[in-house]
N, C-alpha and C positions, 0 to 999 in steps of 0.2 A: 789318134785324132790330134792335129796340130793346135797349138794355143792360138787364141784370137786376141790380137792386140788392137784394142780400140783407141780412139783419140784420148779418151779419159784415162785409160790404163797407162798408155805410154807417157802421158803428161805427169801422172802421179809418180810413176817410176823415175822419170827424169828429174822431177822436182826433188825427190829424196836424194838422188845421187849428187845433184848440184849443191844441195844444202849441206850434205856430209862433207863436201870438199870446200865449204866456206865461200861459195859464190854469193856475192852481195844481193843479187836479184834472181834467185833460182827459178821462180815461176815465170817471170818475164822472159828470161833467157830461153827457157824450155818452149814457151809459146811462140816466140819469134822464130826459133829454129824450125819448129814443126810447121808453122804457117808457111815458112819459106819452102820447105820440102813439098808441101801440098799445093803451093802456088795459090794460097788463099789468105784471107785476112784473119787476124786473131779472133774477131767476132765469130767467124765461121767455126772455129774450134768449139766455142761454147754452144752453138746451135746444132752441132753434129757430134756430140760427145760419144755416141754409140757407134759411130762409123768405124769399121775396121780398116787398118792400113794394109795395103798390098805388100807383098814380099819386097818389091823394089823400093817402095816408100819407106818401109821399116829399115832396110839396109842403108838407105841414104841418110835417114835420121840417126841411126846408130853411129855412122861415120862422123856426123857433125857433133854428136855428143862426145865422142872420143877426142876430137880435136878441141872442143871446148874444155874438157877436163885436162887436156894437155897444155892449156894456157892460151889458146887462141881467142881473141876478142870476138864477140858475137857479130859486131858490125863487119868485121873482115870476113867472117864465115858466110854471111848472107850478102855481102857486097853492097851494103847501103846503110845510111844513118839519117834519121830525120833531124832537121835543124831549122827552127823557125818555120815549120810547115813546108820545108823544102825536102824532097826525097833525094838526098845526095848519094851518088855512087862513091864508095870508098874502097881502097885496098891498101896493102902495106907500103905503098909509095907515099902515103899521106897520113898525118895525124887524124885520129877520129874526132870530129867536132863534139864538144861537150856543152852541157847546159850552162855552165859558168860563163861561157863566151857570149851567151845571149845578153848578159849584162852590158857587155861592150856595145852591142847593137843598140840597146835601149839608150845608153848614154849618148852615143853618136846622134841618134835621131832627136833626142831632147835638146841638143845643142843648136838645132836649126829650126827657124820658123818656116822658111822656104827651102826647097830642095837645093842642095849645093850643086854647083856646075860640074866640078871634077873631084873625084874621090880616088885615093890610092890606098889599097890594102896591102900592107907589107908582110911578106911571109904567108901568102894566101893558102898554101896547101891544097885542100880540096876545093877551094873557092867559096867556102861557107859564108864568110863575112862579106866578101864582095858581092855575092849573089843575093844575100839577104838585103843588103843596102840597095842593090839594083832593083829588087822587087819593090822595096819601099819607095824609091825615087826612080821611076822608069826613064825619066828624061836626063838623068845624070850620066856623065861619062865616068865609068868605073874602070880603073886600071889595077889589075891584080899582079903583084910582083912576087918573085920567089927566086932563090938561088938554085933551087932544085929543078932541073929540066923535067924529070919524071913527075914531080908534083904538078907542074904546069900542065902536063898532059891530062891529068885528072881534072884540074880546074876547067880546062877547055872542054872536056867531055861533059862535065856538069853544066857548063854554060849552054852547050848545044842541046842537051837533053831537056833542060828546063826552059829553053827559049828565052834566056835572059842574057843578052849580049854584053860581054865584058871584054876588055883587052887584057891579054895575058902576056906579061913581059918578063924576060929573064933579067934579073938585076940583083946586085948586092945592095940590099936596103934601097936607098933612094938614088943610087948612082946613075941610073938610066932615066930618071925623070927629068925632063928638060924644062917643062913649064911649071909655073907656080899653081898650086891647087888649093881647094877650099877645105878639104878634110883628109887627114892621114889617120888611118886606123891600123892597129897591129895587135896580133896575139903572138908575140915573139917567143923564142925559147927562153924560159926563165928558171929552169931547174938547175941548181948547182951541179957541176960535173960529178962531184963526189957522191951525190944523192941518187944518181941514175941507177946504180947497181942495187939500190934498196927498194926500187919501185916494184910493183907486182909483175909477175912474168908476162902478163898480157900487155901491160904498158911498155915493158922493155922490148916488145916486138914492134912497137911503133918506131918511126924513123928517129934515130938519136939526134940528128941534126935539127929536128923540130922540137926537141926537148932540152938540149944542152945549152944552158945560158952562160957557160964559163964558170970560173972558180966560185963566184958568189951568186951566180944566176942572173946578174945584171949587165953582163958584157954587151949584149945586143941592145938592151934598153938604153944604155949610156950612148952608144953610137947613134942610135936612132934619134934621141933627144938632141944630139949635137948637129945632126944633118937636117932635121926637120925645119928649123927657122928659115933657112934659105930656100926651102921648097914650098912654103906656105904663103898664101896671100895675106895681107894685113887683115886681121879678124878671123883668119883660118884656124881650124881646130886640130889638135893632136890628141888622140885618145888611144890608150894602150891597156892591155890586160897584163896582170902581174900575179905573182904568187903571194901566199900568206907571209906577212912580215916584211914585205919589200916596199910598201907604199911611202914610208918616210924618206927613204933615200931617193926614190923616184921623184917625189915632190921637190926635194932639194935640187936634183939635177935639172928639173924643168925650170925652177926658179933661177938657177945659174944661167940658163940659156935665154932668159928674158921673157919666158911665158908668164901670162897673167891669168886671173880667174881660174886658178888651179883647184880642181874638185876631186876628192876621193870618194868613190862609190862602192858600197858593199854589195856582194851577191846575195842570193836568197839564203845562203848558209851563214851569213854574217861576216864573211871574209872580205877585207878591203881588196877588191878585185880589179878595179879600173881607176886609172888616173887620167883625167882629161884636162885640157888647158887651151888657152887662146894666144895666138901671136898678136902682139899689140898692133893697133892700127896706126 
């Protein structure tokens, strides 16, 4: 008589394997992967613990477990990642949106009493930031730029899937932006080149161009701070995400470029994650 693998049993087994391999969120990973295989919600798993898996379901789940143990990110395995209540499609063409970046969204929103007319998201990747701001401000013109043609394909797909119209533009930072805008936001590459090899295997599978910020991690941030004043309207806002320990130099660069009302904001983990500033009127 063949073994019966119920939802409870496969989850318990997978949780143990992931925990043994040091996965940070073993239960969450197991539940997301199994819910994906079954085309159900995670709540369904808890209300159907005793439901057995079919042979095909079990084979599909085992294949995902193997890939997860081999260092593939859960978001890439299931092809989606939630960000600000947006169900984004993601694959290995783009960086996986992270909760830290929600701090950037909050800062940008707090800077405006009324909706800005035009927003530029520099290095848009999946379109996460651009689409979150479009959802907040439906009347705003949102331009999502990236140097990666394949990343822009993902951003366009998410724009269409979510019915949040944004403009996707191939551009090296702000080079292709012709009009002055109200808000420039960016989660640029900010990891020092020498640190890339030290990242976890799953992070190293993400696009290196979206991670590598040059020798000290600030190469792109310096360029962006230099280009932004000419592209912002008086009173316009520049807000960027950055890595731990980088805020002091970013504040210095913003000051050199003439920005005022410079504010450093910590994320929920206490890391100085966002620097925002205003172009003088």
